[in-house]
KEDO-375485 format. One line per field, with one value per atom (N, C-alpha, C): residue in three letters; z negated, y, x. Coordinates in steps of 0.001 Angstrom, whole numbers, plus 524288, in hexadecimal, padded with zeros to 5 digits. Layout:
BEGIN
residu = ala  ...
c3 = Z  ...
c2 = Y  ...
c1 = X  ...
//
This chain:
BEGIN
residu = met  met  met  ser  ser  ser  leu  leu  leu  pro  pro  pro  ala  ala  ala  pro  pro  pro  gly  gly  gly  pro  pro  pro  asp  asp  asp  arg  arg  arg  ala  ala  ala  cys  cys  cys  leu  leu  leu  val  val  val  thr  thr  thr  gly  gly  gly  ala  ala  ala  ser  ser  ser  ser  ser  ser  gly  gly  gly  ile  ile  ile  gly  gly  gly  val  val  val  glu  glu  glu  ile  ile  ile  ala  ala  ala  arg  arg  arg  asn  asn  asn  leu  leu  leu  ala  ala  ala  ser  ser  ser  arg  arg  arg  gly  gly  gly  his  his  his  gln  gln  gln  val  val  val  val  val  val  leu  leu  leu  val  val  val  ala  ala  ala  arg  arg  arg  ser  ser  ser  glu  glu  glu  asp  asp  asp  arg  arg  arg  leu  leu  leu  glu  glu  glu  ala  ala  ala  val  val  val  ala  ala  ala  asp  asp  asp  gly  gly  gly  ile  ile  ile  arg  arg  arg  ser  ser  ser  glu  glu  glu  gly  gly  gly  gly  gly  gly  thr  thr  thr  ala  ala  ala  tyr  tyr  tyr  val  val  val  val  val  val  pro  pro  pro  ala  ala  ala  asp  asp  asp  leu  leu  leu  gly  gly  gly  asp  asp  asp  arg  arg  arg  thr  thr  thr  ala  ala  ala  arg  arg  arg  ala  ala  ala  glu  glu  glu  leu  leu  leu  leu  leu  leu  asp  asp  asp  arg  arg  arg  val  val  val  thr  thr  thr  ala  ala  ala  leu  leu  leu  gly  gly  gly  val  val  val  asp  asp  asp  val  val  val  asp  asp  asp  val  val  val  leu  leu  leu  val  val  val  asn  asn  asn  asn  asn  asn  ala  ala  ala  gly  gly  gly  phe  phe  phe  ser  ser  ser  thr  thr  thr  leu  leu  leu  gly  gly  gly  arg  arg  arg  val  val  val  ala  ala  ala  glu  glu  glu  ala  ala  ala  asp  asp  asp  pro  pro  pro  val  val  val  asp  asp  asp  glu  glu  glu  met  met  met  ala  ala  ala  met  met  met  val  val  val  glu  glu  glu  val  val  val  asp  asp  asp  val  val  val  val  val  val  ala  ala  ala  val  val  val  leu  leu  leu  asp  asp  asp  leu  leu  leu  cys  cys  cys  thr  thr  thr  arg  arg  arg  phe  phe  phe  val  val  val  pro  pro  pro  gly  gly  gly  met  met  met  val  val  val  ala  ala  ala  arg  arg  arg  gly  gly  gly  arg  arg  arg  gly  gly  gly  gly  gly  gly  val  val  val  leu  leu  leu  asn  asn  asn  val  val  val  ala  ala  ala  ser  ser  ser  thr  thr  thr  ala  ala  ala  ala  ala  ala  phe  phe  phe  gln  gln  gln  pro  pro  pro  leu  leu  leu  pro  pro  pro  gly  gly  gly  gln  gln  gln  ala  ala  ala  gly  gly  gly  tyr  tyr  tyr  gly  gly  gly  ala  ala  ala  gly  gly  gly  lys  lys  lys  ala  ala  ala  phe  phe  phe  val  val  val  leu  leu  leu  ser  ser  ser  tyr  tyr  tyr  ser  ser  ser  gln  gln  gln  ser  ser  ser  leu  leu  leu  ala  ala  ala  gly  gly  gly  glu  glu  glu  leu  leu  leu  lys  lys  lys  gly  gly  gly  thr  thr  thr  gly  gly  gly  val  val  val  thr  thr  thr  ala  ala  ala  thr  thr  thr  cys  cys  cys  leu  leu  leu  cys  cys  cys  pro  pro  pro  gly  gly  gly  pro  pro  pro  val  val  val  ala  ala  ala  thr  thr  thr  gly  gly  gly  phe  phe  phe  gly  gly  gly  glu  glu  glu  arg  arg  arg  ala  ala  ala  gly  gly  gly  phe  phe  phe  ala  ala  ala  glu  glu  glu  gly  gly  gly  asp  asp  asp  phe  phe  phe  asp  asp  asp  ser  ser  ser  ala  ala  ala  leu  leu  leu  pro  pro  pro  lys  lys  lys  val  val  val  met  met  met  trp  trp  trp  val  val  val  ser  ser  ser  pro  pro  pro  glu  glu  glu  glu  glu  glu  val  val  val  ala  ala  ala  ala  ala  ala  cys  cys  cys  gly  gly  gly  val  val  val  glu  glu  glu  ala  ala  ala  leu  leu  leu  asp  asp  asp  lys  lys  lys  gly  gly  gly  arg  arg  arg  leu  leu  leu  ser  ser  ser  ala  ala  ala  ile  ile  ile  pro  pro  pro  gly  gly  gly  leu  leu  leu  ala  ala  ala  asn  asn  asn  arg  arg  arg  val  val  val  gly  gly  gly  ala  ala  ala  arg  arg  arg  met  met  met  ser  ser  ser  gln  gln  gln  val  val  val  ala  ala  ala  pro  pro  pro  arg  arg  arg  arg  arg  arg  val  val  val  leu  leu  leu  val  val  val  glu  glu  glu  leu  leu  leu  leu  leu  leu  thr  thr  thr  arg  arg  arg  val  val  val  his  his  his  pro  pro  pro  ala  ala  ala  thr  thr  thr  arg  arg  arg
c3 = E3235  E3290  E3649  E346D  E37B9  E39B2  E3D6C  E3F55  E3AEC  E3B1A  E372A  E376C  E3300  E32D5  E35E4  E387C  E3B40  E375C  E392E  E35D3  E391D  E36FE  E3A05  E3B93  E38E2  E3A0A  E3CCE  E3EDF  E4155  E46B7  E4A37  E4F63  E51C3  E55D1  E58FB  E5E41  E5FC6  E64C8  E68D0  E6D32  E7145  E7656  E787E  E7D8E  E81EA  E8691  E8AED  E89D1  E8738  E853B  E8910  E8DF2  E91BF  E94EB  E9460  E976B  E9509  E96D3  E95A7  E8FF3  E8EAC  E8966  E8571  E86DF  E834F  E8191  E8539  E83EC  E7FF6  E80F3  E7D8D  E7830  E77E0  E72BF  E6FB4  E7258  E6FB3  E6DC9  E70FB  E6F7B  E6AE3  E6B0B  E66D8  E61B0  E61C5  E5CFD  E5B11  E5EAC  E5D31  E5ABD  E5CBF  E5A98  E550D  E5392  E4E3E  E4AA6  E4CAD  E4982  E49E7  E4D49  E4DCF  E5195  E5041  E5406  E5801  E5CE3  E60DF  E63D3  E6509  E6848  E6D79  E71AA  E76D2  E7A07  E7BFB  E7EE4  E8437  E884A  E8DA0  E90E5  E95E7  E992E  E9A91  E9B99  E9D93  E993E  E98B3  E9492  E9590  E9A67  E9BA3  E9A13  E9B45  E99FF  E941D  E9188  E8BD5  E8958  E8B60  E893D  E89E6  E8E43  E8F1A  E8B0B  E8A00  E8607  E80A8  E7F78  E7A6A  E79B7  E7DE0  E7D8D  E7C51  E7E9E  E7D88  E77DC  E75BA  E703E  E6CA9  E6DEC  E6AB7  E6AE0  E6F62  E6FD4  E6C56  E6AB5  E6744  E6191  E6085  E5B31  E599E  E5D46  E5C10  E5CD5  E5B40  E5BE6  E5F6E  E639B  E6757  E68D6  E68E5  E6A8F  E6FD4  E733A  E7865  E788D  E79AA  E7A07  E7F2E  E836D  E8869  E885F  E8A58  E8A90  E8E7B  E9123  E94C2  E91A8  E90B6  E8D64  E9044  E953F  E9814  E979D  E94FF  E944E  E8EC0  E8E35  E8901  E85BC  E8836  E855E  E8341  E8678  E84D0  E8039  E8056  E7BFB  E7711  E77A0  E730D  E7064  E735F  E7132  E6ECD  E6FAF  E6E47  E685E  E6544  E5F9A  E5D84  E5F32  E5D65  E5F44  E63FD  E6602  E62D6  E6149  E5E27  E5898  E566A  E5122  E50F1  E552C  E557A  E5551  E565F  E5616  E5061  E4CDA  E4752  E45C5  E48D4  E479F  E47C9  E4498  E44E3  E4830  E4B23  E4E41  E4AE3  E4974  E4668  E49E7  E4EB2  E5268  E5799  E59AF  E5ECB  E6284  E66C6  E6ACA  E6FBD  E70F5  E75CA  E7A17  E7CEC  E80F1  E8683  E872C  E8C6A  E8F39  E943B  E974A  E9CCC  EA042  EA59D  EA7E6  EAC7C  EAF0E  EB49D  EB65C  EBBF5  EBE3F  EC358  EC600  ECA69  ECAC1  ECF1A  ECD5A  ED135  ED02B  ECE7F  ECB2A  EC956  ECDE4  ED1C5  ED641  ED988  ED8C0  EDBC4  ED854  ED366  ECFA7  ED020  ECE6F  ECE21  EC89E  EC81F  EC2F2  EBFA5  EC20B  EBF18  EBCB2  EBFB6  EBDAA  EB95D  EBA03  EB610  EB0E7  EB140  EAC7D  EA9DD  EAD03  EAAC5  EA7BF  EA9CE  EA727  EA1F5  EA201  E9D37  E992D  E9AFF  E976B  E945E  E9705  E947E  E918F  E940D  E91C5  E8D57  E8D7F  E89B6  E864B  E88C1  E85C8  E827A  E848C  E8196  E7CB3  E7D0C  E787E  E7430  E75A4  E71D2  E6FBA  E7322  E71AD  E6DB2  E6EF4  E6B7D  E6651  E6679  E6187  E5E1B  E607C  E5D83  E5B2D  E5DCE  E5BE6  E57D1  E587E  E5520  E5090  E512E  E4D08  E4806  E4841  E4356  E3FD9  E4217  E3EF2  E3C78  E3F42  E3D15  E386E  E391D  E34E9  E301C  E3107  E2CB3  E29B5  E2C8D  E2A03  E27DB  E2956  E2762  E29D8  E2E76  E312D  E370C  E3A14  E3FB7  E42C6  E47DF  E4B5D  E50CF  E5379  E58E8  E5C29  E606B  E642A  E696D  E6B06  E7017  E73FD  E787F  E7C69  E805C  E808C  E8454  E886B  E893B  E8D3C  E8CB0  E8EC8  E8F00  E928C  E95AB  E98D3  E955F  E9061  E8CD2  E8BCF  E8CE4  E8B8D  E902A  E94A6  E9952  E9D0C  EA0B0  EA4E3  EA882  EAB52  EAEB1  EB3DC  EB74F  EBC6B  EBF48  EC18C  EC412  EC0AE  EBB86  EB7C0  EB384  EB538  EB1BA  EAD5E  EAEBA  EAACD  EA6DF  EA8C8  EA553  EA166  EA361  E9FE5  E9BD1  E9D76  E99D8  E95CD  E9788  E93EC  E8FB7  E913E  E8D71  E89C3  E8BA3  E882D  E8411  E85AD  E81FC  E7DCE  E7F73  E7BC8  E77C3  E798D  E7605  E7209  E73ED  E705D  E6CA5  E6EA0  E6B67  E6727  E6890  E64D7  E607E  E61D8  E5DEB  E5A4D  E5C77  E593B  E55AA  E57C4  E549B  E501A  E512C  E4D11  E48A0  E49FF  E45FF  E42B0  E4536  E4265  E3EBE  E4030  E3D34  E38AA  E3823  E33F1  E2E9F  E2BA0  E2676  E2648  E2ACF  E2AE9  E2AD6  E2BB5  E2C48  E31E2  E3584  E3B0F  E3DFE  E41F8  E450C  E4ACB  E4DBD  E536B  E55FE  E5A06  E5CE2  E62C1  E659A  E6B4C  E6DD7  E7104  E73ED  E7961  E7AF6  E7FF3  E835A  E8619  E8965  E8E5E  E9070  E95AC  E9970  E9DCB  EA194  E9F7E  EA06D  E9EA0  EA304  EA3DC  EA805  EA631  EA741  EA56F  EA9B1  EAE7A  EB28A  EB294  EAF2C  EAEC7  EB402  EB675  EBB47  EBFA3  EC014  EC436  EC37D  EBE99  EBDBD  EBED8  EBDAC  EBE9A  EC46A  EC7AA  ECD3E  ECF9E  ECCA6  ECED8  ED32E  ED757  EDB74  ED93E  EDB83  ED99A  ED94A  ED4C2  ED3F1  ED22B  ED33C  ED1C7  ECBE3  EC8FF  EC354  EC0EC  EC2C5  EC0AB  EC1B1  EC624  EC78C  EC5CC  EC3A6  EC23C  EBD9A  EBA40  EB597  EB539  EB2F3  EB28D  EAF7D  EB0F8  EAE65  EA888  EA6EF  EA172  E9E0B  EA07F  E9D88  E9CCD  E9FA8  E9F70  E9A7C  E97F4  E931E  E93AF  E917A  E91E4  E8E83  E8FF3  E8CAB  E871C  E8680  E8149  E7DF0  E804C  E7D67  E7C02  E7F9F  E7E8B  E79F7  E7A1A  E75EC  E70AD  E7090  E6BB4  E6991  E6D00  E6B64  E690B  E6B9A  E69B5  E6488  E6404  E5F29  E5AA8  E5BB6  E57A4  E55E5  E59B6  E5855  E5520  E569E  E53A7  E4E20  E4DA7  E4898  E44FD  E4756  E4446  E43C7  E4605  E4582  E4888  E4CDD  E4FF2  E532F  E5457  E579E  E5D37  E5F42  E64AC  E6579  E69E9  E6B41  E7125  E72EA  E7879  E793F  E7BD0  E7C95  E8089  E7F1F  E82B9  E8217  E8181  E80B9  E854A  E8A0A  E8E9A  E8EB4  E8D14  E8CFF  E889E  E8440  E8006  E81A9  E843D  E862C  E8A46  E8DDF  E91FA  E8FD0  E8BE5  E8992  E86F2  E8435  E81AB  E85BA  E89D6  E8DDF  E9092  E9182  E9431  E90E3  E8BBE  E884D  E882B  E8931  E88E8  E8E48  E926B  E97B2  E992C  E9C0A  E9DE9  EA106  E9FEE  EA26D  EA85B  EAA50  EAFF6  EB29B  EB06B  EB2B2  EB271  EADF4  EAD3E  EB100  EB1A1  EB524  EBAC5  EBC68  EC1BC  EC2A2  EBEC8  EBF52  EBF96  EBC10  EBBDE  EC0B2  EC2CA  EC798  ECC23  ECC40  ED098  ED051  ECB96  ECB15  ECAAE  EC94B  EC8A4  ECDE5  ECE65  ED372  ED5B8  ED263  ED450  ED638  ED505  ED664  ED97D  ED9FE  EDCC2  EE2A8
c2 = 84C4C  849D1  84541  84091  83BEF  83A57  836D1  834A6  831FE  83221  82F31  8296B  826D3  8213F  81E2A  819F9  816A2  81424  812BE  81025  80D89  809C7  806EB  80A3E  80EA7  8121F  81716  81700  81BA0  81A3F  81E19  81D20  82225  8217F  825D4  825A2  829E4  82A2B  82CB0  82A03  82BE6  82C5E  83116  831BD  83125  82FFC  82EF9  82A4C  8265D  821F2  81D71  81E4F  81A10  819E8  81DE7  81DFB  821E7  8217F  82576  82691  82B90  82D4C  82B54  82B48  8298D  823F3  8208E  81B12  81ABE  81D91  81D2D  81F80  823A3  825D3  821D7  81F5A  81B68  816E5  8151F  810DE  8126E  81735  8190B  8192F  81B42  81B86  8160F  8128E  80D38  80A76  80B91  80931  80B01  80F76  8117E  80F6B  80BFA  80998  80C22  8101C  812C6  80FE8  80FB5  80E1F  81290  8112F  8153B  814A6  8191E  8194B  81B98  818A1  81A18  81C57  8211B  823BD  8256F  82419  825C7  82402  82526  823A6  81DE1  81BA9  81652  81250  80F7B  80B82  80709  8056F  80117  80257  8070B  8087C  80918  80B15  80B80  80613  8026B  7FD1C  7FAAA  7FBCC  7F9B0  7FBEA  80103  80374  80127  8009C  7FE6F  7F8E5  7F5C6  7F05B  7F02F  7F3C7  7F402  7F561  7F8FF  7FA8E  7F603  7F367  7EF03  7EA7E  7E9AF  7E565  7E634  7EB0C  7EC3E  7ECED  7EB4A  7EB57  7F03D  7F3D1  7F8A4  7F830  7FC36  7FC7E  8010F  7FFED  80403  8038D  807F4  8083C  80B14  80951  80BB2  80EBF  813D3  81728  81A2C  817F4  81AB8  81F94  823DD  828C4  82C6E  82F61  8335D  83877  83A14  83EBE  843D0  84374  8480D  848D3  84522  8453B  84709  84B62  84D93  84A14  84780  843F2  83F51  83D35  838CB  83A54  83F14  840E3  84183  84379  84460  83F3B  83AF4  835D3  83305  834FC  83207  83134  83526  834A5  83051  83033  82C1F  826BF  82665  82159  81F3D  822B6  820FB  81FAA  822D0  821C4  81C60  81AE4  815DE  81149  81253  80E3C  80D28  81095  80FE6  81256  81626  818B8  81EA0  82142  826ED  82839  82C62  82E1A  8317B  82F54  83241  8352B  83348  835D2  8364F  83B0D  83C22  83DA4  83AC4  83BF2  83D8D  84288  84499  84476  84013  83F55  83F9A  83E91  83E5C  8438F  84343  847FA  846CB  84A8E  84A0B  84F76  84FAC  854AB  854A3  85936  85A08  85C42  85CF6  85ED0  86279  866EE  86A81  87019  87383  8790B  879F1  87DC0  87F11  88078  8833D  884ED  88059  87BBC  8772D  872F3  8742F  87038  86EF9  86A3C  86889  869D5  86D47  86ED6  86A33  86649  861C0  85ED7  85E12  85B68  85E84  863A7  86702  866C8  8670D  866DE  86185  85D5F  85820  8579D  859E7  859C5  85CB2  8614E  86469  8619F  85EE9  85C14  857EA  85513  850EC  85307  8567B  85854  85C39  85F2D  86370  86297  8624B  8621E  85D2F  858C4  853E6  85424  856C0  85751  85A44  85EBB  861E0  85EDA  85C4A  85961  85514  851BC  84D5E  84F24  85329  85546  8572D  859F3  85C0C  857C0  8534C  84EF6  84B9A  84AB7  846F6  84970  84E44  850B8  85186  85302  853B9  84EE2  84A42  84584  844B7  84601  8459D  84951  84E1E  851EF  8502E  84E11  84C42  847D7  84485  84028  841BD  84651  8483B  84594  8436C  840E2  840C7  840D5  84059  8433B  84261  844F4  84557  84996  84A6B  84AFD  84810  8488D  849F6  84ECB  8509A  85097  84E40  84DD9  85243  855AE  859F6  858AA  85C26  85B6E  85FF5  85F33  863A7  867F5  866AB  86AAB  86EC5  86D79  87138  875EC  87583  879AA  87D56  87C60  87F5F  87FB3  88377  88371  87ECD  87D0F  87887  87951  87CB1  87D61  87826  87710  8720B  86E59  86F52  86C74  8704F  874A3  878FB  8776A  8749A  87314  86F3D  86BA6  867C2  86A5F  86DCD  8707B  873C0  87688  879C3  8766A  871F5  86E6B  86C68  86B0C  86912  86D60  87236  8769C  87734  87662  87681  87245  86D80  8692E  86A4C  86C79  86DC8  871E8  8761D  87A52  8785A  8757A  87367  86FCE  86C78  868BB  86B88  86F8B  87265  87573  877B0  87A65  87684  871F8  86DE3  86C3C  86BB1  86A2C  86E29  87324  87730  876D3  875CB  87558  8709B  86C8B  867A9  8677A  86B60  86B4F  86A98  866E1  865E5  86227  86041  85CC9  85702  855D0  85062  84E92  85212  850D7  8544B  8521D  8550D  8550C  8589C  858CC  859A5  8569B  856CF  856F2  859DE  85A17  857A1  853A9  85101  8534D  8550F  857C1  854F6  850D9  84E0F  85119  85008  851B2  84D86  84CC6  848D3  84345  84014  83AAC  83752  832CA  82F3F  82C3F  82E86  82C1C  82BBB  82D54  82DA2  832CE  8366D  83BA4  83E94  83E65  84158  83F77  83A5F  8382D  839F2  839D0  83B71  84141  8445C  849FF  84B44  847BE  848A4  849DD  84914  849CD  845D1  84788  843EA  84048  83BA6  837C9  83A28  839D4  83BD7  84174  84488  84A20  84AEC  84805  848B4  846FA  8429A  84099  8444A  84709  84A6A  8500A  85141  856B6  8588B  854E8  85649  852CC  854C0  851B3  84C9E  848AA  84395  843E0  84783  847FC  84973  84B87  84D39  848D2  84487  84050  83D17  83BD5  838D6  8345F  82FE3  82B5E  82C1D  82998  829E6  827FF  8240B  821FE  82624  828F5  82D01  8318A  832E9  83713  8359C  830C9  82F04  82EF7  82CF9  82CC0  8323D  835E2  83B51  83DA5  83CBA  83EF9  83CBD  83796  83526  836A5  836EC  83877  83E0F  84188  846FF  84769  84455  84447  8424A  83E35  83BF2  83FDD  8434C  8472E  84C64  84CC5  8517D  8561E  8551B  85973  85C1C  86116  86407  8620A  860E1  85F4B  85BF2  8593E  855F5  855C8  85628  855D9  85171  84D33  848D2  84A2E  84903  849C7  84F04  84ED5  853A5  8576C  8557C  858EC  85BC2  85926  85B94  85FA2  85E93  86274  86764  866A6  86B29  86E28  86B34  86DB3  870D0  86E9E  8715E  8766A  87635  87AE2  87F10  87D72  88123  883A8  88088  882AB  886C1  8866C  88A35  88F72  88F78  89453  896A1  89399  89587  899B6  89DBA  8A1B2  89F17  8A072  89DE5  89E5D  8A300  8A3C7  8A03A  89FF0  89C9F  896E9  8954E  88FE2  88E65  891D2  890BC  8902A  893AF  8935A  88E5E  88CED  8882B  88358  882EE  87E53  87DF1  8825D  8825B  88033  88188  87FB6  879DF  877A8  87241  86E5D  8702A  86C71  86A55  8653C  862E0  8651E  866FA  868F3  86E97  87172  876F0  8787A  874FE  8768C  87680
c1 = 36B25  365FF  36650  36546  365A4  3604A  3603B  35B64  35862  35333  3503B  351A3  3515C  3529B  34E8B  3501F  34C4F  34893  343F1  34020  33BFD  3392C  33538  3308D  32FD2  32B73  32D3B  331EE  3343F  33672  33693  338B2  33AC3  33DE8  33FE0  33D2B  33AB3  33806  33BA2  33C75  33FFD  33CEE  33C99  33A07  33E03  33C07  33F91  342FE  340C3  343DC  3443D  342A2  342CE  347D3  34B1C  35006  353D8  358B9  35CAA  35DAA  35DE7  35F39  35B38  3563E  3522E  352FC  3545D  35568  359D7  35DFD  36293  3619A  35E8C  35D28  359F9  35636  35309  3566C  359FD  35D75  360E7  362DC  36634  36346  35E8D  35B68  35A0A  358BC  3576D  35C25  360C6  36584  36699  36452  364DE  3608F  35D44  35939  353E9  3534E  34E57  34AAB  345B1  341C8  34130  34023  33FA6  33A7D  3382A  3337D  3352D  33484  33664  331D9  3329D  32E70  3307C  32DA4  32EA3  32A00  32A07  3258E  32594  32A2B  32A7D  32A75  32627  325BE  32996  32A24  32DAF  33346  3350F  33A70  33B1B  3371B  3375F  337AF  334AC  334C4  33A2A  33CB9  341FD  345C5  3455D  348B6  34781  3427A  340EB  342DF  34290  34475  34A48  34D39  352D0  353E3  350E9  35190  35008  34BC4  349F8  34DDD  3503F  3540F  358C6  359A7  35E0D  35C3B  35767  35575  3527B  3519E  34EE0  3490B  3464A  3409D  33F4D  33C71  33B12  3355F  332A2  32D2D  32D09  32998  328F7  323DB  32440  31F9B  31FE0  31DE5  31E19  31AA4  31CBA  319C0  31C40  31908  31AE5  31B66  32032  32105  31FC7  31E9C  31CBD  316E2  31444  30E95  30D5B  30ACB  309C7  30635  30280  2FF26  3023E  305C2  30905  30C78  30E96  311D1  30E99  309DB  3067F  30511  30503  30398  30842  30CEA  3119A  3121B  31117  3119C  30E14  3092E  3059D  30750  3095D  30B1E  30FB4  31336  317B0  315EF  3127D  3107E  30DE0  30B3C  30898  30C6E  31161  3155C  316F0  3154C  31699  31BBF  31D95  32295  321ED  32511  3259C  32A5C  32A01  32E84  33207  33683  33A56  33E37  33EE4  3426E  33FA2  33F7B  33D34  3418D  34213  345F3  3431F  34341  340F2  34509  3452F  3491E  346E4  341E0  33FA0  34057  3419B  3423A  34411  34358  34545  345F0  34844  3493B  3472E  34584  344A5  349A3  349C6  34E70  34CE8  34F94  34E9D  34DA0  34D3E  34C4A  346A5  345D8  3409B  33D18  33F26  33C0C  33A0F  33C5F  33AC9  3385F  3375D  335AB  32FD6  32E7A  3290C  32718  3233E  32165  31F99  31D39  31B68  31FFB  3242A  328C5  32B60  32B8B  32DFB  32AF9  325D3  322B2  322EF  3234F  323C8  328E4  32D1C  3321F  331CE  32F9A  32F31  32BD1  327C5  32455  32749  32ACA  32DB9  33278  33571  33A56  339A3  3355D  334A0  32FD2  32B44  32670  32623  327DB  327A9  32B0E  32F84  332F9  3302F  32DE7  32B09  32655  32390  31EDE  3201E  323F6  32519  32786  32ABF  32CCA  32853  3249D  32040  31CDA  31C9B  31953  31C27  32142  323F6  326F0  328B1  32BBF  328A0  3239A  320B7  320D8  3206D  320A2  325F9  32A0E  32F5A  32FF7  32E2A  32E9F  32B7A  326CD  32398  32644  3292A  32BE1  3312F  33316  33816  33CCD  33C1B  34078  33F60  34394  342E2  34707  346E6  34A8E  34856  3499A  34800  34CF7  34D23  35175  34F16  34FCC  34DE4  35264  35182  35596  35500  358DC  358FB  35D1C  360D2  364D8  368BA  36D68  37104  36EDD  36AE8  3684C  365B1  364C4  36257  365CA  36ADD  36E8A  36FB0  36D41  36EB6  36A17  36A2B  3664B  3675F  3636D  36420  36138  36350  360D8  3607E  35C13  35B29  3580C  35827  354FC  35338  35104  34FD1  34C15  347E0  34419  3464E  3498B  34BEF  34F94  3530B  356A8  353E3  34FD8  34CDD  34A0F  347FB  34562  34905  34DCE  3518D  3535E  35396  354C9  3507D  34BA9  34748  34805  34941  349CC  34E19  35269  356B6  35508  352A9  350FD  34CCB  34909  344CC  346EE  34AA2  34CCD  34FB4  352A8  35594  351EB  34DC1  349EB  3472D  345E4  3435A  346D9  34BE2  34F8E  34F8C  34F3E  34F08  34A1E  345BF  340CF  340B9  34382  3435A  3472A  34A68  34E46  34BAA  34D91  34B86  346E3  3452F  3409B  3421B  34725  348C0  34885  34713  346AC  34A90  34D1A  350DF  34F58  351A8  350EE  35631  35740  35C2A  35B12  35E31  35DA1  3626C  36193  365B3  365F2  36AA2  36B46  36F51  36DC6  37183  372CB  37772  378C6  376F6  379BB  37815  378B9  374AD  37488  37267  37495  372D4  36E06  36966  36489  36063  3618A  35D94  35AC5  35C75  35A0C  35A62  35EFC  35FCA  35C4F  35B9B  35850  352A8  350C0  34B53  34AA8  34EA8  34E42  34E20  3503F  35036  3557D  359C8  35EFD  35FEE  3627D  36417  3683E  368BD  36C7C  371F8  3744A  3799B  379E0  375BA  375DE  37614  372EE  372C9  377F3  37A01  37EED  3836F  38347  387A9  386F2  38265  38153  38491  3861C  38924  38DF3  3923A  3970F  39637  39923  398A1  399BA  39D11  39E7D  399C1  3959A  3910C  38D0E  38DAB  389D6  38A9A  38636  38646  3825C  3837B  38004  37B23  376C7  37212  37317  3764F  37786  37A3D  37DF4  380C2  37D2D  379B6  375EF  37273  3707B  36D07  36FD9  37495  3778B  37880  379C2  37AAA  375B4  37146  36C60  36A95  36ACD  36916  36CB6  371C9  3757B  3747B  37365  37245  36D41  3694E  36473  36567  36893  369C6  36C8F  36F9F  37293  36FBA  36B0C  367F9  36A0D  36CBD  36EEE  36AA9  36B91  367EE  367EC  36C8B  36CED  371C4  371DD  3764A  376DF  37BCC  37D06  380E7  37F73  38314  38753  38C2F  39087  3933E  39864  39B6C  39AC9  39B01  39A99  39562  39144  38C1E  38BAF  38E37  38E2E  3911A  39582  3987C  39555  392F6  38FDD  38B41  388B0  38441  38605  38A61  38C69  38DF6  3908E  3922F  38D7F  38975  384E3  3820B  382AC  3802D  382FB  3880C  38B11  38C30  38B6B  38C78  3887A  38A14  38654  381F4  37D1E  378AB  378BD  379ED  379D2  37DC8  38271  38683  384E1  382B4  38121  37CBF  378DC  37486  3766D  379E3  37BDD  37EFE  38226  38554  381DF  37E18  37ABC  37738  375AB  37289  375B6  37ABD  37E17  37F21  37F7B  3811F  37CA2  377F2  37390  371EA  37132  36FA7  36A8D  3670B  36215  3624B  3666D  366AA  36B85  36F36  37405  37341
//
């Protein structure tokens, strides 16, 4: 099952498209001839990304929205429809992490993270997938993390949220079989995108928390995800080291894995 063909009345919606992986996914899709709808909070940064895509002959629409706001999400479908395009591809990439022990966490920050990382994924899929099914074409790419395959002491809510995204995406893929619509979950390992700084890692801690062999560029992550979506795969993990690590974390005894990860995580060691 390949991606739907590009068309003047069709577009790919990418959330978190103002930086990092989201930018590169949007660029990758645009390079394949797809129109892209860029969604994030910062209009200025979205315009800069859109200008870059347009300078290379692509078409990009800017739709600023706070994906942590339920009202803003509820308005998104109508705002995109007003552009004169149907969303054939939905990329749920927006997300962030908090950092620290649950006993010391700020409930407001934790709920805000779950709203963007988990609830927004479910919300936007529920709003946009029905149109894809009705048209008999489409694809969903939900961005999780290799954290989905293991416990993550020090980032407990983030790891659990990504496990939700992985399970939800795979269940969605099963439901969509035979409809002409596919669902794929992209599970990157560490990527240099500014993610660690926003989460609250001290300078150097995020970079040193995992071996250099596990780090993958945003461009490589985007290419892996779009290719997996194009081929109708259930999931994709960029980088051989990350694929091996994810497999090992699934078979390792939980108690041993939890103790090891607690010792090495900067927030809990």
